[in-house]
C-alpha positions, 0 to 999 in steps of 0.5 A: 155666168158665174166664174165657178160654172163650167163652160156652157155645152150650149150657148145661144147668142142674140138669136132672131127668127122672123115669120113675116111681121112676127118675131118668133125669136127676139134677140134671144140669148141663153146658156145650158151648162153641162149636166143640168136639166134646163127647162124652157117655159112660157105661154103659147106662142112664146117661141119655145118650139121655134127655138128648139127647131133652130137648135136642131137645125130644122129652122135657120135663124135670120141672125144670131149664133148657136154654139154647141160644145164650143163649136159654131153650129148655126148653119149646120144641117140637122144630121150633122148636129145629131152626129155631134150629140144633139138629139130631139124628142118631138112635141108630136110623136114621129115614130114609124107606127107599123114597125116594132119598138126595137126596129124604131130604135135600131133605125135611129142607131143606124142613122147615127152611124151614118148608114141611113140609106141601108134600110130596115133589113140591115138594122134588123140583122146587125147585132150591134144595132139590135144590142144598142136598141135593146139597151135603150129600150131597157133604159126607158122601161120598155125592154119587155115591149121591144117586139110590139108594133108601135101602133099597139103601144099606149100613148105613154109608151110611145113617148117613152119610145121616143126617148129611147130613139133619142138615146140611141143616137148617144146624145150629149144634149137631149132636147125634149119638146113637151114629153108630158103632152097627152099623158095621164097622171100615172104616165106623167109620174112615170115620165118624171121619174124616168127624166130624173134618172136620165138627167144623171147621164145626159144634159137635158133641155126641157120644153114643158107646160106641166109646171109641176114637172118643171119645178120638180125636175129643173136645175134652172128655168128660162122663161120666154114671152113673145120670143124674148127671155124675161127671166132665167134662174133656179126654180125658187127665183123663177117662182118669186119673180114678179114679171114671170108671175104677171106674164105666165105663172100667175095666169096658171096659178102655178105659184100657189099650186106648186109653191 
């Protein structure tokens, strides 16, 4: 990295993850600088979700090292990484559908406080958890939907609720796995606007197939193909990179559409 850049908040060094004969993460190295929105793109099967799962501890690498805030977290379990400030929003919503929006967020705040086995009753009674949950819901534009049962929220609202759940854990780094998945045009535009605001407050790693959103949001982009990094740079450089065009963007006509 250039000498003028700050120390990375996240550093991945030669990460390898294999599944039988398939190498999902192939000697992968990358850095995320504090305060940036760093997008990870690539075709299906490039290893993007496997990488995110390794960053959060759901999947352990075969080799390589993950550093977060200067600390080796490679072998830490997920809950310990969460307490250090790593939060993830999933590609597929993982909310408690029979509970209200505010219950979901309060439970996340409760778990982050280290009381994950005190169950819902305490999360509903404790004022500081409710206040934290309501603040997170307001932050994502769901303040007026706090008491609505999750199953009655629209798909877009559920994606916004996932962000509120992640924010309730007070993250230093927010890992977002396809937050635009399944959203309509209006919902996507609202999500992009929300992420533009959140990036002012928290460092974000964004895995996303929506190239229009990626080029609108990212400070830097890392491109994966078959688990390898083939390019990393600012959006303009990525858009013009010939190898990236051949491997990914050219297939989507993204250079033309978003140029």
